C-alpha positions in Angstrom: 82.8 96.3 50.6 81.1 93.0 49.4 78.9 91.3 51.9 80.0 94.2 54.5 77.7 96.7 54.0 76.0 96.9 57.2 79.1 97.0 59.3 80.6 99.2 56.9 77.7 102.1 57.6 77.4 101.2 61.5 81.3 102.0 61.7 80.8 105.1 59.1 77.7 106.1 61.6 80.0 105.9 64.3 82.4 108.0 62.4 79.9 111.3 61.7 79.2 111.1 65.5 82.8 111.4 66.1 82.6 114.6 63.5 79.7 115.9 65.6 81.7 115.5 69.5 80.1 112.1 70.0 82.9 110.0 70.1 83.1 106.3 70.6 84.7 103.1 70.5 84.2 100.1 68.1 86.4 96.5 68.3 85.8 94.5 64.9 86.4 90.6 65.7 86.7 87.1 63.8 88.4 85.0 62.6 91.9 85.3 60.8 90.9 86.2 57.1 87.2 87.2 57.6 88.4 90.3 56.1 88.4 93.0 59.6 91.8 95.3 58.1 89.8 95.6 54.8 86.4 96.7 56.7 88.4 99.1 58.7 90.8 100.4 56.1 87.7 101.4 54.2 86.4 103.1 57.0 89.6 105.0 58.1 90.4 105.8 54.1 86.7 107.5 54.0 87.4 109.5 57.7 90.6 110.6 56.5 89.4 112.0 53.0 86.5 114.0 54.8 89.2 115.8 57.3 89.9 113.4 60.1 93.5 113.1 61.3 94.6 109.4 61.5 96.6 107.5 64.1 97.2 104.2 64.3 99.9 101.1 65.9 99.9 98.1 64.7 100.2 94.6 66.9 102.8 92.5 65.8 103.4 88.5 66.7 106.1 87.9 69.1 106.6 91.6 69.6 106.2 93.6 72.7 109.2 92.5 75.0 109.5 95.8 77.0 105.9 96.8 77.0 104.4 100.1 75.7 105.9 99.6 72.1 102.5 100.1 70.7 101.8 103.2 72.5 104.8 104.7 71.6 103.9 104.0 67.9 100.3 105.3 68.6 101.1 108.8 70.0 104.7 109.3 67.8 103.1 111.8 65.9 101.7 113.8 69.3 104.9 113.7 71.6 106.0 117.1 70.8 102.7 118.1 72.8 104.1 116.5 76.0 104.1 119.9 77.7 100.4 120.2 77.4 100.0 117.2 80.2 100.0 117.5 83.8 103.6 116.9 85.2 102.3 113.5 87.0 101.1 112.3 83.4 104.3 113.7 81.4 106.5 112.0 83.6 104.5 108.6 83.5 104.7 108.6 79.6 108.6 109.4 79.6 109.2 106.6 82.5 106.9 104.1 80.4 108.8 105.2 77.0 112.3 104.7 78.5 113.4 107.4 80.7 114.5 107.2 84.1 112.1 107.7 87.1 109.8 105.8 89.2 106.9 104.1 87.3 103.4 104.8 87.4 100.1 103.0 87.7 98.8 102.1 84.4 95.8 104.6 85.2 98.2 107.4 85.2 100.1 106.4 81.9 96.2 105.7 80.3 95.3 109.1 81.6 98.3 110.9 79.9 97.5 109.0 76.9 93.8 110.4 76.7 95.4 113.9 77.5 97.3 113.6 74.1 94.4 112.3 72.1 91.9 114.9 73.9 94.8 117.5 72.5 94.8 116.5 69.0 91.1 116.2 69.0 90.8 119.8 70.2 92.4 120.6 66.6 90.0 118.7 64.8 87.9 114.9 64.6 90.3 112.2 65.0 90.4 108.3 64.2 92.7 106.0 66.4 93.2 102.8 64.4 94.6 99.6 66.7 95.3 96.8 64.3 95.6 93.3 65.7 95.0 94.4 69.5 95.4 90.8 69.9 99.3 90.4 69.4 99.8 94.1 70.7 102.1 94.4 73.6 99.6 94.0 77.1 100.8 97.3 78.7 99.6 99.1 75.4 96.5 96.7 74.9 95.5 97.3 78.5 95.8 101.4 77.6 93.6 100.8 74.2 90.8 99.2 77.0 91.2 102.2 78.9 90.7 104.5 76.5 88.1 102.7 74.6 85.8 103.0 77.8 86.4 107.0 77.6 85.8 108.3 73.7 82.4 110.0 74.4 83.6 112.7 75.5 85.8 114.1 72.4 85.4 113.9 68.8 87.3 110.7 68.4 86.6 107.3 66.9 88.8 104.5 68.4 88.8 101.7 65.7 90.5 98.2 66.9 90.3 94.9 65.5 91.1 91.6 66.9 91.1 87.6 66.4 88.2 85.9 68.4 90.2 83.0 69.2 90.1 81.4 72.6 93.9 82.1 73.3 93.6 85.4 73.2 92.2 87.8 75.8 88.3 89.2 75.0 88.4 92.9 75.4 85.0 93.3 73.4 83.1 94.4 77.1 85.3 97.8 77.2 84.3 98.8 73.7 81.3 101.0 73.2 80.6 98.7 70.2 81.1 95.3 69.2 81.0 94.5 65.7 81.7 90.9 65.1 82.3 89.5 61.6 81.0 86.0 60.2 81.9 84.4 56.9 80.1 85.6 53.8 76.7 83.7 52.3 77.1 82.4 48.8 75.9 85.3 47.1 78.2 87.7 48.4 81.1 84.7 48.6 80.0 84.3 44.7 80.3 87.8 43.8 83.7 88.0 45.3 84.7 85.1 43.3 83.5 86.6 39.9 85.6 89.9 40.6 89.1 87.9 41.2 88.6 85.1 39.0 86.1 86.0 36.3 87.6 82.9 34.5 86.7 80.4 37.0 83.6 77.8 36.0 80.5 77.8 37.8 81.2 74.3 39.1 84.7 75.5 40.2 83.3 78.5 42.0 80.3 76.6 43.6 83.2 73.7 45.3 85.6 77.0 46.2 82.4 78.7 48.0 81.9 75.4 49.6 85.5 74.6 50.8 86.0 78.5 51.7 83.4 78.7 54.0 82.5 82.2 53.6 86.0 83.5 54.6 87.2 86.0 52.1 90.7 85.8 52.5 90.6 81.7 51.6 88.1 83.0 48.6 90.6 85.4 47.3 93.8 83.2 47.4 92.5 80.0 46.4 90.4 81.6 43.6 93.9 81.9 41.5 94.9 78.3 42.6 93.1 75.4 40.7 94.8 73.0 43.4 92.4 74.3 46.3 89.7 74.6 44.1 89.7 71.2 43.0 91.3 69.8 46.6 89.8 67.4 49.0 86.4 67.2 49.8 85.1 70.2 51.9 84.2 67.5 54.8 87.7 66.5 55.4 89.0 69.6 55.3 85.9 71.1 57.5 87.7 69.7 60.7 90.8 71.6 60.4 90.9 75.6 61.4 90.6 78.0 58.7 93.5 79.5 60.0 95.2 76.4 59.7 93.8 76.1 56.1 95.0 79.3 54.5 98.6 78.9 56.5 98.7 75.5 54.6 97.8 77.2 51.2 100.4 80.1 51.9 102.8 77.4 52.6 102.2 75.6 49.0 103.3 79.0 48.0 106.4 79.4 49.9 107.1 75.8 48.7 107.5 77.1 44.9 110.4 79.4 46.1 113.9 78.8 46.3 115.3 77.0 49.3 117.4 80.3 49.9 114.6 82.8 49.8 112.4 80.0 52.2 114.8 80.7 54.7 115.2 84.5 54.3 111.5 84.3 54.9 112.2 82.3 58.2 114.3 85.5 59.2 111.6 87.9 58.4 109.3 85.6 60.0 111.6 85.3 63.1 111.7 89.3 63.0 108.9 90.8 62.7 109.7 93.0 65.7 112.9 93.7 63.9 113.8 96.4 61.2 114.9 95.5 57.4 118.2 96.5 58.7 118.3 94.0 61.2 117.0 91.0 59.5 119.1 91.7 56.8 121.9 91.5 59.1 121.0 88.7 60.5 120.5 87.0 56.8 124.0 87.5 56.1 125.1 86.1 59.2 123.4 82.8 57.8 124.7 83.0 54.4 121.8 84.8 52.8 122.1 87.8 50.6 119.6 90.5 50.0 118.6 89.0 46.8 117.2 86.3 48.2 114.2 88.1 49.5 113.2 89.5 46.0 111.4 86.1 44.7 109.2 86.9 47.6 108.2 89.8 47.0 107.8 89.6 43.3 105.2 86.4 44.3 103.5 89.4 46.8 103.8 87.3 50.0 106.6 90.3 51.7 107.2 93.8 50.9 109.3 96.4 52.3 107.3 99.1 54.2 108.5 101.6 56.2 112.1 100.5 57.2 110.4 96.7 58.1 109.4 93.7 55.9 105.6 93.5 56.4 103.7 89.9 55.0 101.1 90.1 52.8 99.1 89.0 55.7 99.9 87.8 59.0 99.0 83.9 58.4 101.8 84.0 55.8 104.6 85.2 58.9 103.0 82.6 61.1 102.9 79.7 58.7 106.4 79.9 57.6 107.8 80.8 61.3 105.3 77.6 62.6 106.6 75.2 59.7 110.1 75.4 60.3 111.9 73.2 62.8 112.9 74.1 66.2 116.5 73.8 65.2 116.6 76.1 61.7 114.5 78.8 64.3 116.8 78.3 67.1 119.6 79.2 64.8 117.5 82.3 63.1 116.9 83.8 66.4 120.6 83.4 67.4 121.6 85.9 64.7 118.5 87.9 65.0 119.9 88.2 69.0 123.6 89.2 67.7 122.2 92.0 65.4 118.8 93.6 67.0 119.9 96.8 68.8 117.2 97.0 71.3 118.6 94.9 74.3 115.1 94.0 75.2 114.4 92.4 72.1 117.8 90.9 71.9 117.5 89.3 75.0 114.1 87.7 73.9 115.4 86.1 70.3 118.3 84.6 72.9 115.5 83.1 74.9 113.7 82.1 71.9 116.8 80.3 70.5 116.9 78.0 73.7 115.9 74.7 73.4 116.2 73.7 77.1 117.9 74.9 80.5 119.9 78.1 80.4 121.0 79.8 83.5 123.0 82.5 81.6 119.8 83.6 79.3 117.6 82.9 82.1 120.0 85.6 84.1 119.1 87.9 81.3 115.5 87.3 81.6 115.7 88.5 85.1 117.6 91.5 84.3 115.1 92.4 81.8 112.3 91.6 84.0 113.4 94.0 86.5 114.1 96.8 84.3 110.9 96.9 82.4 108.9 96.7 85.5 110.9 99.8 86.6 109.0 101.2 83.4 105.8 100.1 84.8 105.4 97.6 82.3 104.4 95.2 84.8 102.7 92.7 82.9 105.7 92.0 80.4 107.9 92.1 83.3 105.7 89.1 84.7 106.2 87.6 81.0 110.0 88.0 81.5 109.9 86.5 85.0 107.6 83.6 83.5 110.4 82.9 80.6 113.1 83.2 83.1 111.6 80.5 85.0 111.2 78.4 82.4 115.1 78.1 81.4 116.5 78.2 85.2 117.7 75.0 85.5 118.4 74.7 89.6 115.0 74.0 91.8 115.9 76.5 94.3 116.4 79.1 91.9 113.2 78.2 90.1 111.4 78.8 93.3 112.8 82.2 93.7 111.9 83.3 90.4 108.3 81.9 90.2 107.6 84.0 93.2 109.0 87.2 91.6 106.7 86.2 88.3 103.7 86.0 91.1 104.7 89.4 92.5 105.0 91.1 88.9 101.6 89.4 87.9 100.1 91.0 90.9 101.2 94.3 90.7 99.8 93.8 86.8 96.6 93.0 87.9 96.8 89.8 86.9 95.5 88.1 90.3 94.4 84.6 88.6 97.7 84.6 87.1 99.7 85.8 90.6 97.5 83.1 92.1 98.7 80.4 90.0 102.4 81.1 90.6 102.1 81.3 94.0 100.6 77.6 93.8 103.5 76.7 91.7 106.2 78.1 93.7 104.6 76.8 97.2 106.2 73.3 97.2 109.9 74.4 96.3 110.4 78.2 97.9 112.2 77.2 100.9 114.8 80.0 101.3 113.9 82.7 103.8 113.8 85.6 101.4 111.5 84.0 98.9 109.2 82.3 101.8 108.7 85.6 102.9 108.3 87.4 99.2 105.9 84.6 99.0 103.7 85.7 102.1 104.1 89.0 101.2 102.7 88.6 97.5 99.9 86.1 98.9 98.7 88.6 101.7 98.5 91.8 99.5 96.5 89.7 97.0 93.8 88.2 99.5 93.6 92.3 100.9 92.3 93.6 97.6 90.5 90.8 96.0 87.8 88.5 97.6 88.6 85.4 95.1 91.8 84.4 96.7 92.4 82.4 100.0 94.5 83.5 102.7 96.5 82.1 105.4 95.1 82.0 108.9 96.1 83.3 112.0 97.8 80.0 113.3 99.8 79.5 110.0 101.0 83.1 110.1 101.9 82.6 113.4 103.4 79.2 112.4 105.4 81.1 109.5 106.7 83.9 112.1 108.5 81.3 114.4 110.5 80.2 111.1 112.0 83.7 110.1 115.1 84.6 111.7 114.8 88.4 110.5 113.4 90.2 113.3 111.3 92.8 111.0 110.0 90.1 108.8 108.9 88.3 112.3 107.0 90.9 113.7 105.4 91.9 110.3 104.2 88.8 110.0 102.5 88.8 113.4 101.1 91.9 112.7 99.4 90.4 109.7 98.1 88.0 111.9 96.5 90.3 114.0 95.3 92.3 111.3 93.3 89.7 109.8 91.9 88.8 113.2 90.7 92.6 113.2 89.4 92.4 109.7 87.1 89.6 109.9 86.4 90.2 113.4 87.3 86.3 113.9 89.0 86.8 117.5 89.9 83.3 118.4 91.0 83.5 122.4 93.8 80.8 121.5 95.4 82.9 118.5 95.0 86.1 120.1 96.7 84.8 123.1 99.3 83.3 120.6 99.7 86.6 118.6 100.1 88.8 121.7 102.9 86.3 123.3 104.9 86.5 120.1 104.7 90.2 120.0 105.9 90.7 123.5 108.8 87.9 123.3 112.1 89.7 124.3 114.1 91.2 121.2 111.4 91.0 118.8 110.6 94.9 118.9 114.2 96.6 119.3 113.8 99.1 116.4 111.6 102.0 116.0 109.9 100.4 113.6 109.7 97.4 114.8 108.0 98.7 118.0 105.4 100.7 116.0 104.4 97.2 114.1 104.5 95.5 117.5 102.0 98.5 118.9 99.7 98.0 115.9 99.2 94.4 116.4 98.6 94.4 120.1 96.2 97.5 119.5 94.0 95.5 116.9 93.7 92.2 119.2 92.5 94.3 122.0 96.1 93.6 124.1 97.4 97.4 124.5 95.9 100.5 125.4 97.2 103.2 123.1 99.8 103.1 120.3 102.2 106.4 119.9 101.2 109.4 118.5 100.2 110.1 115.1 103.2 112.1 114.0 105.6 109.2 115.7 103.9 106.5 113.7 103.7 108.6 110.7 107.9 109.6 111.0 108.4 105.9 111.1 106.9 105.6 107.6 107.9 108.2 105.8 111.5 107.7 105.7 111.0 104.9 103.6 107.5 103.7 102.1 107.8 99.6 101.3 105.8 97.8 99.2 103.9 96.3 102.2 103.8 99.2 103.8 100.3 100.4 102.3 98.6 97.5 104.5 100.4 98.2 107.5 99.6 101.9 107.4 96.2 100.6 106.7 96.5 98.5 109.9 97.8 102.0 111.8 94.8 103.6 110.5 92.3 100.8 111.8 94.1 100.7 115.4 93.5 104.6 116.0 89.8 103.8 114.6 89.7 101.3 116.9 90.9 103.3 119.8 87.5 105.7 118.6 90.2 108.4 117.9 88.3 109.4 114.6 90.7 112.6 114.0 93.7 110.4 114.2 92.6 107.8 111.5 91.4 110.5 109.3 95.0 112.0 109.7 96.7 108.7 109.1 94.5 108.2 105.9 95.1 111.5 104.6 99.2 111.0 105.0 98.8 107.8 103.4 96.7 109.8 99.9 99.7 112.2 100.0 102.2 109.4 100.3 100.8 107.1 97.9 99.9 110.1 95.4 103.8 111.5 95.2 104.8 108.2 94.5 102.4 107.5 92.1 100.8 104.7 93.9 97.6 105.0 92.7 95.6 101.7 93.9 97.2 102.3 97.4 95.8 105.8 97.1 92.6 104.4 96.4 92.3 102.2 99.5 93.4 105.3 101.5 90.4 107.2 100.2 88.0 104.7 100.8 89.3 104.6 104.2 89.4 108.0 105.1 85.8 108.1 103.0 84.6 105.9 106.0 86.1 107.7 109.2 84.6 110.7 107.4 81.1 109.5 107.0 81.4 108.0 110.7 82.1 111.6 111.6 79.2 112.2 109.5 81.4 114.7 107.7 79.1 113.8 104.7 80.1 115.9 101.7 83.7 115.3 102.5 83.3 111.7 102.8 80.9 111.6 99.9 83.8 113.3 97.8 86.6 110.7 99.0 84.3 107.5 97.8 83.1 108.5 94.9 86.8 109.1 93.8 87.7 105.6 95.5 85.0 104.3 93.5 85.3 105.2 90.2 89.4 104.5 90.8 88.4 100.9 91.5 86.7 100.2 88.3 89.6 101.4 86.3 92.3 99.4 88.8 89.9 96.6 89.3 90.1 96.7 93.1 86.7 95.6 93.9 86.7 95.1 97.8 87.7 99.0 98.0 84.7 99.6 95.5 82.5 98.0 97.6 83.1 99.7 100.8 83.1 103.0 99.0 80.0 102.3 97.4 78.3 101.1 100.9 79.5 104.6 102.0 78.2 106.3 99.5 74.4 104.8 100.3 75.1 106.0 103.6 75.6 109.5 102.7 72.8 109.5 100.4 70.5 107.6 102.7 71.2 110.4 105.4 70.2 112.8 102.7 67.1 111.0 101.8 68.2 110.1 98.4 66.8 106.8 98.3 67.0 106.4 94.6 70.6 106.9 94.8 71.6 104.7 97.9 70.0 102.2 96.8 72.0 102.2 93.5 74.8 102.5 95.7 74.0 99.4 97.7 73.5 97.5 94.6 76.8 98.2 93.3 78.1 97.1 96.5 76.4 93.6 96.5 77.8 93.4 93.1 81.5 94.1 93.8 81.2 92.4 97.3 80.7 88.7 95.6 78.5 86.4 97.1 81.1 86.6 100.6 81.5 90.2 101.3 84.1 91.4 103.6 82.6 91.7 107.4 83.5 95.3 107.3 81.4 95.8 103.6 78.6 94.1 104.8 78.5 96.4 108.2 78.7 99.4 106.7 75.7 98.3 104.0 73.5 97.5 106.5 73.9 100.8 108.3 73.2 102.5 105.1 70.0 100.4 105.0 69.1 101.2 108.7 69.3 104.8 108.1 67.0 104.2 104.4 64.6 102.1 107.0 64.0 104.8 109.7 63.5 107.5 106.9 60.9 105.3 106.0 59.2 104.6 109.3 60.1 100.9 109.3 62.0 100.9 112.9 61.8 97.2 113.1 63.7 96.7 109.8 66.0 99.5 110.8 66.7 97.5 114.0 67.3 94.0 112.1 69.6 96.2 110.2 71.9 97.6 113.0 71.8 94.5 114.8 73.9 92.9 111.7 76.1 95.8 111.6 77.0 95.6 115.5 78.1 92.1 114.3 81.5 93.7 113.4 82.5 95.9 116.1 84.9 98.4 114.3 81.9 99.6 112.5 78.8 98.7 114.8 80.2 100.3 117.8 79.3 103.7 115.7 76.2 102.2 113.8 75.0 101.3 117.3 74.4 104.8 118.3 71.6 104.8 116.3 70.0 101.8 117.4 68.1 102.9 120.8 66.0 105.1 118.7 64.8 102.9 116.2 64.8 100.0 119.1 62.2 102.5 120.8 60.0 102.8 118.0 59.8 99.3 117.0 59.1 98.8 121.1 62.5 96.7 121.4 64.5 98.4 124.0 66.0 95.4 125.5 68.2 95.3 122.4 70.2 98.0 122.7 71.7 96.5 126.2 74.6 94.5 124.2 75.7 97.7 122.2 75.8 99.6 125.1 78.0 97.0 127.2 80.4 97.0 124.1 80.2 101.0 123.8 80.7 101.4 127.6 83.5 99.2 127.8 85.1 100.8 124.8 84.9 104.1 126.2 87.0 102.8 129.6 89.9 101.6 127.0 90.0 105.3 125.4 87.7 108.5 126.2 85.7 109.8 123.1 83.3 112.6 123.6 81.9 111.6 120.2 81.4 107.9 121.5 80.3 109.2 125.0 77.5 111.4 123.1 76.1 108.4 121.6 76.5 106.1 124.8 74.2 109.2 126.8 72.0 109.7 124.0 71.0 105.6 124.4 70.5 105.7 127.7 68.7 108.8 128.0 66.4 106.9 125.4 66.0 103.6 127.4 65.8 105.7 131.0 63.1 106.6 133.0 61.6 109.9 132.8 63.4 111.5 135.7 66.8 109.9 134.3 66.5 110.4 131.1 67.5 114.6 131.3 70.5 113.8 133.0 71.9 111.6 130.1 70.4 114.1 127.5 72.2 116.8 129.0 75.4 115.1 129.3 75.2 113.8 125.8 74.6 117.5 124.6 77.6 118.5 126.4 80.0 115.9 125.2 78.8 116.1 121.9 80.0 119.7 121.9 83.1 119.2 122.2 83.4 117.7 118.8 83.1 118.4 115.1 79.9 115.8 114.8 77.8 118.3 114.1 74.9 116.0 112.4 75.1 113.6 115.7 74.9 116.4 118.1 71.7 117.8 116.0 70.1 114.3 116.1 70.7 114.3 119.8 69.1 117.8 120.2 66.2 116.3 118.0 66.3 113.4 120.2 65.9 115.6 123.4 63.7 118.2 121.6 61.4 115.6 121.6 61.2 114.1 124.8 61.3 117.8 126.0 57.7 118.2 124.4 56.3 115.0 125.7 57.5 116.1 129.0 55.3 119.7 128.2 58.8 121.6 128.4 57.4 123.1 125.3 59.7 126.6 125.2 63.4 124.5 126.3 62.1 122.0 123.3 62.0 124.4 121.0 65.1 125.6 121.7 66.8 122.6 120.4 64.6 121.4 117.9 65.2 124.8 116.0 69.1 124.2 116.7 68.7 120.6 115.2 66.5 122.3 112.4 69.4 124.6 111.4 72.2 122.0 110.7 70.1 119.4 109.2 68.7 122.0 106.7 72.5 123.3 106.3 73.8 119.9 105.5 70.4 118.5 103.1 69.7 115.6 105.7 66.0 116.2 104.7 64.3 113.4 106.4 66.1 114.5 109.9 65.2 118.1 108.9 61.3 117.0 107.9 60.7 115.1 111.5 62.4 118.1 113.0 60.1 120.3 111.2 57.0 118.4 112.7 58.0 118.0 115.9 58.8 122.4 116.2 54.7 122.5 114.8 53.5 119.7 117.6 55.6 122.0 120.0 53.3 125.0 118.8 56.2 126.8 117.1 55.1 129.3 114.3 57.4 128.8 111.8 57.9 132.4 109.9 58.4 133.0 106.5 62.3 131.7 106.3 64.9 133.4 104.9 66.3 131.7 102.1 68.7 129.3 102.7 72.1 129.6 102.1 73.3 128.1 98.5 74.4 124.5 98.9 76.5 124.2 96.1 76.3 120.2 96.6 72.8 120.0 95.6 73.3 120.9 92.0 77.0 119.8 91.4 78.2 116.4 90.9 80.4 114.5 93.2 83.3 115.0 91.0 81.9 118.7 89.9 82.4 119.9 93.6 85.6 118.4 94.1 87.1 120.1 90.8 85.3 123.6 91.6 86.8 123.4 95.3 89.9 122.8 94.3 90.0 125.5 91.9 88.5 127.6 94.6 91.5 127.3 96.3 93.6 128.3 93.7 94.7 125.1 92.2 95.4 125.0 88.4 93.5 123.0 85.9 96.8 120.9 85.6 97.2 120.6 89.6 93.4 119.0 89.9 94.2 116.9 87.1 96.5 115.4 88.7 95.1 114.9 92.3 91.9 113.3 90.6 93.7 111.5 88.2 91.7 113.4 85.0 93.0 115.1 82.3 93.3 118.6 82.3 90.6 119.4 79.4 87.9 117.2 81.8 88.6 119.2 84.4 87.9 122.4 82.0 84.7 120.4 81.4 83.8 119.8 84.6 84.4 123.6 85.8 82.4 124.7 83.0 79.6 122.9 84.0 79.8 124.1 87.6 79.9 127.7 86.7 76.5 127.2 84.6 75.0 125.5 87.7 76.5 128.1 89.7 75.7 131.1 88.3 79.1 132.0 88.0 81.4 133.0 85.0 84.8 133.6 86.5 87.0 131.3 88.8 87.4 134.2 91.2 83.7 133.3 92.2 84.0 130.0 93.0 85.1 130.6 96.8 81.9 132.8 97.3 79.8 130.4 95.8 81.1 127.3 97.5 81.8 128.7 100.7 78.4 127.8 102.7 78.6 124.2 101.5 79.1 122.0 104.6 82.1 119.4 104.8 
């Protein structure tokens, strides 16, 4: 390893760490010929000789038409262990590898791959080698980067190589270690030349070092070629990239071969994704025979290995292919298409053979895009759609396929590509189906990322008027209502126009249309009530369409806006179940964040925290920044209520990072509510008021956040700021009576009332609160009433309310309010008896994920069922349970239910 000793030692140390159970991942990167393969081969050989099992896959230029080919190569030795996976993960891999079934989000496929690696690692340490990551099919490359971030929990080293060329995506941030290879220094370069060409004179060696610029492949290749040693001055060559210079040197070797052998090499270069049998069959159809490959094998340019032709270096193949004229390449691809067995690769070869427009091949590519999209290889599906577009002669068809390419890119998570494709399709998409698909893709993109614009309410109204399909018209109008609701930018003109359009005769005939109509009208405040939860869900459960995730979210928002938190939670829960069953993980993550928000508003802190912790974790895996921001803001709320200020601050920082410079109004409102609670905990009522007033600017959140305003405002000496919220909340109670909201309103009135009127308001607040499950808000109401009673000298009565409040605060571990209540009790002359030890609360010692796993295990779920539900591997579930047992002081699964029984919801 001349000149690579530090890098070898770094990777060898990672091998030893993996042997000890501290797995990792490393990406070795550099220009072509810099020695990436030599370095990792030496590391892998050393690991293998010391007992490591090796799994590997290789990227090939031009391969990967159908997606997951590399993953299949990597996991092939482990597929006999598929039965160890949970059912959904097993199905995800089966479908990815070509079986019939519903495609899964890439997260589930990644977890399945992770689970198989865990199984292999349980039998001994493992090295996973991924060569030429830059040429790997993109679906597999996504899985590899997913795995790279997760190797630390098992004895595995994931080792990958990749080019540093700008045309390839930079995947290094997902790897734990990045090992860039730079050119060799002069001393090392001279040592390498001496090893490979000892007969060169010293002047020749120095000229070669100058021309090769420290590239090991150039040094070894050119050392045996006097023409390259004595070639053009390096100053003239320096402007040419090293890869091109190396390709030129390989072409010089190829030029010495017989013409038939050069043509045979072109067949092998074009068919690097093909078997040797297919390459030979295509060569025969071009008038060649197997003997024509022999001179290239003798020269060492190509070798037959594992049933395929492999070039000495990938640059040999690219040099041969790129140097051929387009007509020669077209003939070769035509013959490969005729003999290649795999249908997807055959279509790709037919497409490569086309030099202009070709509707027949474009239609085949469309069929391929649909087929591989069904397997979950959405990145490859988007690529097939784009290639189909390039071959489509008719402008209208080209626009339609461009829209479908954008939707495939959106499903693949390539939001920038999807946005660019929409921009390309916009002027040309004129048939109604394409216009509607365009609008749906645009709408769904704008709902999950903050970087893409969406249409204004007036534009959506105008679009609805151009549509003949009533289903589409009412759906677009519902989007307009949703846009106004989520951004809280209600324009009287737009609101009136949406209401008028939704009420037009004939627009809501079917049950589905009537439901969408009622959602839209409810969100813009033009309807008192939508149908029941059961009726609404029954409409969606019959057939869940791609855009129904957004509409179901809107349905939940409509129930929230009607102050029905219980109904909203049931909608979100139904979404979670529906999308979990259909493996739509992104939509499920949105629903988890939605349910977590509702639960947190209802002060079910532990349940809300579990939802939001899971949503945040999944949002990172799925690149759902807006969803992650909402989850992080809610986590900050829970942590603030519990007085865990470091954790709350960290959650708010995460929220800010994910939100970007222009956060959604809903996110900003929740974050401000959390900040207000932190300020209140630290006796900064003035700051709490400022934060709460910001929350109130977003009424769907502010309506509930404002319940804390009166307490802070009175303490800050600013009681007048409560009036606007009181007016908003009072009006809301008229449209939908909510005991929870009524409690908050009566409590605020009590705090603002004169001494004579306060009692009646407090008592009404408590009566309304006792009808709810909002135990923490009820306890806070008792605390505030107890404080008032003590000031009014009703000491005994005060103690009763304060004691009841303290019990709830302690049970839920809301330490700041517990301390405040205890101080009031002392001031009321209560002699605190020696308290019996509080019932143990698992949520104080377990992480959110450990608690979630333990709760499901306590309810009787198996490890595999838990893995499916929480998007973990079953061995990770086992590790969480092992940790939970130790922290809870138990040693059996049957003891979990009792240990967790006292944990508040």
